[in-house]
N, CA, C and O atoms as CSV, one atom per row, in Angstrom:
chain,resi,resn,atom,element,x,y,z
A,1,UNK,N,N,-16.985,-77.640,-8.264
A,1,UNK,CA,C,-18.074,-76.703,-8.171
A,1,UNK,C,C,-17.801,-75.763,-7.000
A,1,UNK,O,O,-17.441,-76.204,-5.908
A,2,UNK,N,N,-17.974,-74.475,-7.238
A,2,UNK,CA,C,-17.821,-73.490,-6.179
A,2,UNK,C,C,-19.124,-72.735,-6.051
A,2,UNK,O,O,-19.680,-72.270,-7.046
A,3,UNK,N,N,-19.611,-72.611,-4.836
A,3,UNK,CA,C,-20.835,-71.877,-4.559
A,3,UNK,C,C,-20.478,-70.721,-3.648
A,3,UNK,O,O,-19.799,-70.900,-2.637
A,4,UNK,N,N,-20.934,-69.544,-4.007
A,4,UNK,CA,C,-20.656,-68.362,-3.200
A,4,UNK,C,C,-21.964,-67.654,-2.920
A,4,UNK,O,O,-22.786,-67.479,-3.819
A,5,UNK,N,N,-22.161,-67.245,-1.678
A,5,UNK,CA,C,-23.384,-66.552,-1.307
A,5,UNK,C,C,-23.082,-65.608,-0.153
A,5,UNK,O,O,-22.396,-65.990,0.795
A,6,UNK,N,N,-23.578,-64.396,-0.222
A,6,UNK,CA,C,-23.425,-63.441,0.866
A,6,UNK,C,C,-24.680,-63.518,1.727
A,6,UNK,O,O,-25.795,-63.437,1.212
A,7,UNK,N,N,-24.502,-63.672,3.017
A,7,UNK,CA,C,-25.640,-63.835,3.921
A,7,UNK,C,C,-25.536,-62.876,5.096
A,7,UNK,O,O,-24.450,-62.396,5.422
A,8,UNK,N,N,-26.664,-62.601,5.727
A,8,UNK,CA,C,-26.698,-61.842,6.975
A,8,UNK,C,C,-26.673,-62.836,8.126
A,8,UNK,O,O,-27.400,-63.830,8.115
A,9,UNK,N,N,-25.840,-62.566,9.112
A,9,UNK,CA,C,-25.734,-63.454,10.277
A,9,UNK,C,C,-26.900,-63.148,11.208
A,9,UNK,O,O,-27.059,-62.004,11.634
A,10,UNK,N,N,-27.721,-64.151,11.534
A,10,UNK,CA,C,-28.856,-63.919,12.426
A,10,UNK,C,C,-28.405,-63.748,13.880
A,10,UNK,O,O,-27.255,-64.026,14.218
A,11,UNK,N,N,-29.324,-63.290,14.732
A,11,UNK,CA,C,-29.003,-63.029,16.137
A,11,UNK,C,C,-28.518,-64.290,16.853
A,11,UNK,O,O,-27.655,-64.214,17.727
A,12,UNK,N,N,-29.067,-65.442,16.488
A,12,UNK,CA,C,-28.640,-66.682,17.163
A,12,UNK,C,C,-27.359,-67.253,16.561
A,12,UNK,O,O,-26.860,-68.280,17.023
A,13,UNK,N,N,-26.828,-66.594,15.535
A,13,UNK,CA,C,-25.583,-66.984,14.878
A,13,UNK,C,C,-25.620,-68.408,14.307
A,13,UNK,O,O,-24.594,-69.087,14.257
A,14,UNK,N,N,-26.782,-68.845,13.887
A,14,UNK,CA,C,-26.931,-70.185,13.298
A,14,UNK,C,C,-27.250,-70.049,11.816
A,14,UNK,O,O,-28.108,-69.265,11.411
A,15,UNK,N,N,-26.542,-70.828,11.031
A,15,UNK,CA,C,-26.733,-70.834,9.587
A,15,UNK,C,C,-27.024,-72.268,9.163
A,15,UNK,O,O,-26.348,-73.203,9.593
A,16,UNK,N,N,-28.033,-72.431,8.320
A,16,UNK,CA,C,-28.351,-73.753,7.789
A,16,UNK,C,C,-27.769,-73.851,6.389
A,16,UNK,O,O,-27.955,-72.956,5.563
A,17,UNK,N,N,-27.074,-74.927,6.132
A,17,UNK,CA,C,-26.428,-75.133,4.838
A,17,UNK,C,C,-27.160,-76.239,4.096
A,17,UNK,O,O,-27.269,-77.360,4.594
A,18,UNK,N,N,-27.663,-75.927,2.905
A,18,UNK,CA,C,-28.288,-76.933,2.059
A,18,UNK,C,C,-27.355,-77.229,0.899
A,18,UNK,O,O,-26.941,-76.321,0.179
A,19,UNK,N,N,-27.030,-78.481,0.724
A,19,UNK,CA,C,-26.104,-78.903,-0.333
A,19,UNK,C,C,-26.912,-79.178,-1.599
A,19,UNK,O,O,-27.932,-79.865,-1.540
A,20,UNK,N,N,-26.470,-78.648,-2.745
A,20,UNK,CA,C,-27.191,-78.889,-3.999
A,20,UNK,C,C,-27.264,-80.375,-4.341
A,20,UNK,O,O,-26.361,-81.141,-4.007
A,21,UNK,N,N,-28.340,-80.772,-5.006
A,21,UNK,CA,C,-28.542,-82.187,-5.361
A,21,UNK,C,C,-27.511,-82.688,-6.368
A,21,UNK,O,O,-27.318,-83.897,-6.499
A,22,UNK,N,N,-26.849,-81.781,-7.078
A,22,UNK,CA,C,-25.838,-82.193,-8.062
A,22,UNK,C,C,-24.628,-82.825,-7.385
A,22,UNK,O,O,-23.890,-83.583,-8.014
A,23,UNK,N,N,-24.421,-82.518,-6.106
A,23,UNK,CA,C,-23.284,-83.092,-5.380
A,23,UNK,C,C,-23.718,-84.441,-4.828
A,23,UNK,O,O,-24.644,-84.509,-4.020
A,24,UNK,N,N,-23.065,-85.512,-5.252
A,24,UNK,CA,C,-23.474,-86.848,-4.807
A,24,UNK,C,C,-23.225,-87.046,-3.310
A,24,UNK,O,O,-22.256,-86.529,-2.754
A,25,UNK,N,N,-24.113,-87.800,-2.674
A,25,UNK,CA,C,-23.925,-88.119,-1.266
A,25,UNK,C,C,-22.735,-89.057,-1.129
A,25,UNK,O,O,-22.426,-89.821,-2.043
A,26,UNK,N,N,-22.083,-88.995,-0.001
A,26,UNK,CA,C,-20.929,-89.844,0.245
A,26,UNK,C,C,-19.626,-89.251,-0.261
A,26,UNK,O,O,-18.563,-89.828,-0.031
A,27,UNK,N,N,-19.680,-88.111,-0.947
A,27,UNK,CA,C,-18.459,-87.476,-1.416
A,27,UNK,C,C,-17.947,-86.494,-0.364
A,27,UNK,O,O,-18.664,-86.142,0.572
A,28,UNK,N,N,-16.726,-86.067,-0.526
A,28,UNK,CA,C,-16.111,-85.127,0.412
A,28,UNK,C,C,-16.204,-83.719,-0.175
A,28,UNK,O,O,-15.956,-83.513,-1.363
A,29,UNK,N,N,-16.563,-82.763,0.668
A,29,UNK,CA,C,-16.647,-81.368,0.246
A,29,UNK,C,C,-15.976,-80.508,1.308
A,29,UNK,O,O,-15.834,-80.920,2.459
A,30,UNK,N,N,-15.572,-79.330,0.912
A,30,UNK,CA,C,-14.949,-78.394,1.844
A,30,UNK,C,C,-15.869,-77.198,2.007
A,30,UNK,O,O,-16.361,-76.659,1.015
A,31,UNK,N,N,-16.109,-76.779,3.230
A,31,UNK,CA,C,-16.941,-75.630,3.543
A,31,UNK,C,C,-16.048,-74.559,4.139
A,31,UNK,O,O,-15.267,-74.835,5.049
A,32,UNK,N,N,-16.157,-73.341,3.634
A,32,UNK,CA,C,-15.310,-72.262,4.122
A,32,UNK,C,C,-16.184,-71.041,4.379
A,32,UNK,O,O,-16.949,-70.623,3.510
A,33,UNK,N,N,-16.069,-70.475,5.565
A,33,UNK,CA,C,-16.795,-69.263,5.931
A,33,UNK,C,C,-15.792,-68.126,6.017
A,33,UNK,O,O,-14.858,-68.174,6.818
A,34,UNK,N,N,-15.983,-67.111,5.199
A,34,UNK,CA,C,-15.075,-65.970,5.175
A,34,UNK,C,C,-15.869,-64.749,5.620
A,34,UNK,O,O,-16.937,-64.463,5.080
A,35,UNK,N,N,-15.338,-64.031,6.611
A,35,UNK,CA,C,-16.021,-62.838,7.094
A,35,UNK,C,C,-15.313,-61.605,6.584
A,35,UNK,O,O,-14.086,-61.516,6.636
A,36,UNK,N,N,-16.080,-60.660,6.093
A,36,UNK,CA,C,-15.552,-59.358,5.721
A,36,UNK,C,C,-16.644,-58.336,6.003
A,36,UNK,O,O,-17.822,-58.586,5.748
A,37,UNK,N,N,-16.244,-57.180,6.531
A,37,UNK,CA,C,-17.256,-56.181,6.860
A,37,UNK,C,C,-17.870,-55.578,5.597
A,37,UNK,O,O,-17.160,-55.235,4.653
A,38,UNK,N,N,-19.185,-55.456,5.594
A,38,UNK,CA,C,-19.901,-54.864,4.481
A,38,UNK,C,C,-20.703,-53.691,5.016
A,38,UNK,O,O,-21.507,-53.849,5.934
A,39,UNK,N,N,-20.486,-52.524,4.447
A,39,UNK,CA,C,-21.258,-51.360,4.864
A,39,UNK,C,C,-22.481,-51.256,3.977
A,39,UNK,O,O,-22.371,-51.381,2.757
A,40,UNK,N,N,-23.628,-51.034,4.556
A,40,UNK,CA,C,-24.880,-51.036,3.808
A,40,UNK,C,C,-25.546,-49.665,3.775
A,40,UNK,O,O,-26.738,-49.575,3.481
A,41,UNK,N,N,-24.826,-48.619,4.062
A,41,UNK,CA,C,-25.445,-47.305,4.100
A,41,UNK,C,C,-25.344,-46.619,2.759
A,41,UNK,O,O,-24.347,-46.755,2.050
A,42,UNK,N,N,-26.372,-45.890,2.422
A,42,UNK,CA,C,-26.368,-45.132,1.174
A,42,UNK,C,C,-25.412,-43.958,1.268
A,42,UNK,O,O,-24.954,-43.448,0.245
A,43,UNK,N,N,-25.103,-43.523,2.485
A,43,UNK,CA,C,-24.189,-42.396,2.651
A,43,UNK,C,C,-22.833,-42.683,2.029
A,43,UNK,O,O,-22.222,-41.795,1.435
A,44,UNK,N,N,-22.355,-43.919,2.159
A,44,UNK,CA,C,-21.061,-44.264,1.576
A,44,UNK,C,C,-21.098,-44.106,0.057
A,44,UNK,O,O,-20.141,-43.609,-0.537
A,45,UNK,N,N,-22.181,-44.522,-0.565
A,45,UNK,CA,C,-22.308,-44.390,-2.014
A,45,UNK,C,C,-22.368,-42.918,-2.399
A,45,UNK,O,O,-21.693,-42.491,-3.336
A,46,UNK,N,N,-23.165,-42.149,-1.686
A,46,UNK,CA,C,-23.267,-40.717,-1.987
A,46,UNK,C,C,-21.923,-40.018,-1.795
A,46,UNK,O,O,-21.536,-39.180,-2.610
A,47,UNK,N,N,-21.219,-40.355,-0.733
A,47,UNK,CA,C,-19.912,-39.756,-0.480
A,47,UNK,C,C,-18.938,-40.105,-1.598
A,47,UNK,O,O,-18.186,-39.249,-2.064
A,48,UNK,N,N,-18.955,-41.350,-2.020
A,48,UNK,CA,C,-18.072,-41.789,-3.103
A,48,UNK,C,C,-18.397,-41.056,-4.395
A,48,UNK,O,O,-17.497,-40.596,-5.098
A,49,UNK,N,N,-19.681,-40.947,-4.708
A,49,UNK,CA,C,-20.075,-40.238,-5.924
A,49,UNK,C,C,-19.670,-38.769,-5.868
A,49,UNK,O,O,-19.234,-38.205,-6.872
A,50,UNK,N,N,-19.810,-38.156,-4.713
A,50,UNK,CA,C,-19.394,-36.759,-4.559
A,50,UNK,C,C,-17.888,-36.610,-4.774
A,50,UNK,O,O,-17.441,-35.647,-5.396
A,51,UNK,N,N,-17.105,-37.565,-4.258
A,51,UNK,CA,C,-15.656,-37.513,-4.460
A,51,UNK,C,C,-15.302,-37.657,-5.933
A,51,UNK,O,O,-14.414,-36.965,-6.432
A,52,UNK,N,N,-15.990,-38.547,-6.625
A,52,UNK,CA,C,-15.733,-38.742,-8.059
A,52,UNK,C,C,-16.090,-37.476,-8.831
A,52,UNK,O,O,-15.345,-37.047,-9.712
A,53,UNK,N,N,-17.230,-36.885,-8.496
A,53,UNK,CA,C,-17.629,-35.653,-9.172
A,53,UNK,C,C,-16.625,-34.532,-8.921
A,53,UNK,O,O,-16.337,-33.741,-9.820
A,54,UNK,N,N,-16.095,-34.462,-7.707
A,54,UNK,CA,C,-15.098,-33.441,-7.373
A,54,UNK,C,C,-13.820,-33.642,-8.196
A,54,UNK,O,O,-13.224,-32.680,-8.681
A,55,UNK,N,N,-13.411,-34.900,-8.343
A,55,UNK,CA,C,-12.214,-35.196,-9.134
A,55,UNK,C,C,-12.404,-34.838,-10.604
A,55,UNK,O,O,-11.461,-34.411,-11.270
A,56,UNK,N,N,-13.613,-35.011,-11.105
A,56,UNK,CA,C,-13.881,-34.799,-12.529
A,56,UNK,C,C,-14.289,-33.363,-12.858
A,56,UNK,O,O,-14.433,-33.013,-14.030
A,57,UNK,N,N,-14.473,-32.545,-11.847
A,57,UNK,CA,C,-15.037,-31.209,-12.047
A,57,UNK,C,C,-14.250,-30.374,-13.054
A,57,UNK,O,O,-14.851,-29.757,-13.934
A,58,UNK,N,N,-12.949,-30.339,-12.951
A,58,UNK,CA,C,-12.128,-29.500,-13.818
A,58,UNK,C,C,-11.485,-30.266,-14.967
A,58,UNK,O,O,-10.536,-29.783,-15.584
A,59,UNK,N,N,-11.989,-31.437,-15.248
A,59,UNK,CA,C,-11.405,-32.261,-16.303
A,59,UNK,C,C,-11.794,-31.742,-17.682
A,59,UNK,O,O,-12.926,-31.310,-17.898
A,60,UNK,N,N,-10.851,-31.790,-18.603
A,60,UNK,CA,C,-11.125,-31.357,-19.975
A,60,UNK,C,C,-11.574,-32.519,-20.848
A,60,UNK,O,O,-11.873,-32.331,-22.028
A,61,UNK,N,N,-11.624,-33.707,-20.284
A,61,UNK,CA,C,-12.001,-34.891,-21.056
A,61,UNK,C,C,-13.517,-34.980,-21.148
A,61,UNK,O,O,-14.222,-34.887,-20.144
A,62,UNK,N,N,-14.001,-35.162,-22.368
A,62,UNK,CA,C,-15.422,-35.383,-22.605
A,62,UNK,C,C,-15.604,-36.838,-23.043
A,62,UNK,O,O,-14.629,-37.553,-23.274
A,63,UNK,N,N,-16.834,-37.256,-23.151
A,63,UNK,CA,C,-17.101,-38.620,-23.614
A,63,UNK,C,C,-16.560,-38.797,-25.032
A,63,UNK,O,O,-15.954,-39.819,-25.355
A,64,UNK,N,N,-16.783,-37.803,-25.860
A,64,UNK,CA,C,-16.299,-37.898,-27.244
A,64,UNK,C,C,-14.775,-37.952,-27.321
A,64,UNK,O,O,-14.216,-38.725,-28.099
A,65,UNK,N,N,-14.104,-37.126,-26.507
A,65,UNK,CA,C,-12.638,-37.143,-26.545
A,65,UNK,C,C,-12.103,-38.462,-25.973
A,65,UNK,O,O,-11.078,-38.969,-26.428
A,66,UNK,N,N,-12.795,-39.008,-24.986
A,66,UNK,CA,C,-12.379,-40.300,-24.429
A,66,UNK,C,C,-12.529,-41.410,-25.470
A,66,UNK,O,O,-11.650,-42.261,-25.610
A,67,UNK,N,N,-13.638,-41.396,-26.194
A,67,UNK,CA,C,-13.846,-42.391,-27.257
A,67,UNK,C,C,-12.769,-42.272,-28.331
A,67,UNK,O,O,-12.280,-43.278,-28.846
A,68,UNK,N,N,-12.408,-41.042,-28.663
A,68,UNK,CA,C,-11.362,-40.829,-29.670
A,68,UNK,C,C,-10.020,-41.362,-29.177
A,68,UNK,O,O,-9.277,-41.969,-29.948
A,69,UNK,N,N,-9.699,-41.142,-27.897
A,69,UNK,CA,C,-8.454,-41.683,-27.327
A,69,UNK,C,C,-8.461,-43.205,-27.397
A,69,UNK,O,O,-7.449,-43.816,-27.741
A,70,UNK,N,N,-9.601,-43.821,-27.072
A,70,UNK,CA,C,-9.704,-45.290,-27.150
A,70,UNK,C,C,-9.526,-45.775,-28.580
A,70,UNK,O,O,-8.861,-46.783,-28.819
A,71,UNK,N,N,-10.122,-45.058,-29.536
A,71,UNK,CA,C,-9.986,-45.452,-30.939
A,71,UNK,C,C,-8.527,-45.410,-31.367
A,71,UNK,O,O,-8.043,-46.325,-32.033
A,72,UNK,N,N,-7.820,-44.336,-30.982
A,72,UNK,CA,C,-6.403,-44.210,-31.326
A,72,UNK,C,C,-5.568,-45.311,-30.673
A,72,UNK,O,O,-4.665,-45.864,-31.301
A,73,UNK,N,N,-5.873,-45.631,-29.403
A,73,UNK,CA,C,-5.161,-46.714,-28.720
A,73,UNK,C,C,-5.362,-48.037,-29.448
A,73,UNK,O,O,-4.409,-48.788,-29.656
A,74,UNK,N,N,-6.605,-48.320,-29.834
A,74,UNK,CA,C,-6.878,-49.570,-30.545
A,74,UNK,C,C,-6.170,-49.606,-31.897
A,74,UNK,O,O,-5.690,-50.653,-32.330
A,75,UNK,N,N,-6.113,-48.462,-32.550
A,75,UNK,CA,C,-5.406,-48.373,-33.830
A,75,UNK,C,C,-3.915,-48.669,-33.646
A,75,UNK,O,O,-3.326,-49.403,-34.439
A,76,UNK,N,N,-3.308,-48.100,-32.604
A,76,UNK,CA,C,-1.896,-48.378,-32.314
A,76,UNK,C,C,-1.673,-49.857,-32.010
A,76,UNK,O,O,-0.722,-50.462,-32.505
A,77,UNK,N,N,-2.554,-50.435,-31.193
A,77,UNK,CA,C,-2.436,-51.860,-30.866
A,77,UNK,C,C,-2.548,-52.718,-32.125
A,77,UNK,O,O,-1.789,-53.670,-32.307
A,78,UNK,N,N,-3.493,-52.377,-32.984
A,78,UNK,CA,C,-3.678,-53.135,-34.220
A,78,UNK,C,C,-2.437,-53.040,-35.102
A,78,UNK,O,O,-2.015,-54.040,-35.683
A,79,UNK,N,N,-1.849,-51.851,-35.209
A,79,UNK,CA,C,-0.628,-51.681,-36.007
A,79,UNK,C,C,0.531,-52.482,-35.421
A,79,UNK,O,O,1.295,-53.093,-36.168
A,80,UNK,N,N,0.673,-52.490,-34.099
A,80,UNK,CA,C,1.729,-53.279,-33.461
A,80,UNK,C,C,1.510,-54.761,-33.714
A,80,UNK,O,O,2.459,-55.491,-34.003
A,81,UNK,N,N,0.264,-55.209,-33.606
A,81,UNK,CA,C,-0.061,-56.605,-33.857
A,81,UNK,C,C,0.300,-56.992,-35.286
A,81,UNK,O,O,0.901,-58.041,-35.519
A,82,UNK,N,N,-0.065,-56.152,-36.231
A,82,UNK,CA,C,0.215,-56.448,-37.641
A,82,UNK,C,C,1.717,-56.499,-37.917
A,82,UNK,O,O,2.172,-57.323,-38.711
A,83,UNK,N,N,2.497,-55.616,-37.262
A,83,UNK,CA,C,3.953,-55.643,-37.447
A,83,UNK,C,C,4.550,-56.939,-36.882
A,83,UNK,O,O,5.434,-57.538,-37.495
A,84,UNK,N,N,4.059,-57.369,-35.705
A,84,UNK,CA,C,4.606,-58.558,-35.068
A,84,UNK,C,C,4.249,-59.839,-35.819
A,84,UNK,O,O,5.056,-60.762,-35.920
A,85,UNK,N,N,3.015,-59.875,-36.345
A,85,UNK,CA,C,2.528,-61.117,-36.947
A,85,UNK,C,C,2.249,-60.978,-38.432
A,85,UNK,O,O,1.321,-61.597,-38.952
A,86,UNK,N,N,3.049,-60.167,-39.120
A,86,UNK,CA,C,2.817,-59.963,-40.537
A,86,UNK,C,C,3.293,-61.125,-41.399
A,86,UNK,O,O,2.803,-61.319,-42.511
A,87,UNK,N,N,4.258,-61.905,-40.881
A,87,UNK,CA,C,4.783,-63.030,-41.662
A,87,UNK,C,C,3.915,-64.272,-41.525
A,87,UNK,O,O,3.098,-64.372,-40.610
A,88,UNK,N,N,4.098,-65.209,-42.434
A,88,UNK,CA,C,3.381,-66.479,-42.362
A,88,UNK,C,C,3.974,-67.330,-41.250
A,88,UNK,O,O,5.184,-67.330,-41.027
A,89,UNK,N,N,3.103,-68.052,-40.558
A,89,UNK,CA,C,3.542,-68.984,-39.514
A,89,UNK,C,C,3.492,-70.381,-40.096
A,89,UNK,O,O,2.423,-70.854,-40.481
A,90,UNK,N,N,4.637,-71.050,-40.165
A,90,UNK,CA,C,4.696,-72.408,-40.725
A,90,UNK,C,C,4.980,-73.412,-39.674
A,90,UNK,O,O,5.064,-74.605,-39.967
């Protein structure tokens, strides 16, 4: 069983760990604390969205043309699959 939870570190730097009842007492478990910086500002999201919009501004791809490209890709994959596995497997 793996449990993952993102938490905010309090000012006193104390964290209470509650073990789920499904884990039997007397068993061995491993606890691992991994730190990674998380930015919580909306500015980062807005900046990212602006960059994406800038990249897409002059694109000739539309939703319909993208769907058509995906359909053609799937058709090619299906044809390759049929060529590879057209014979009976005994």
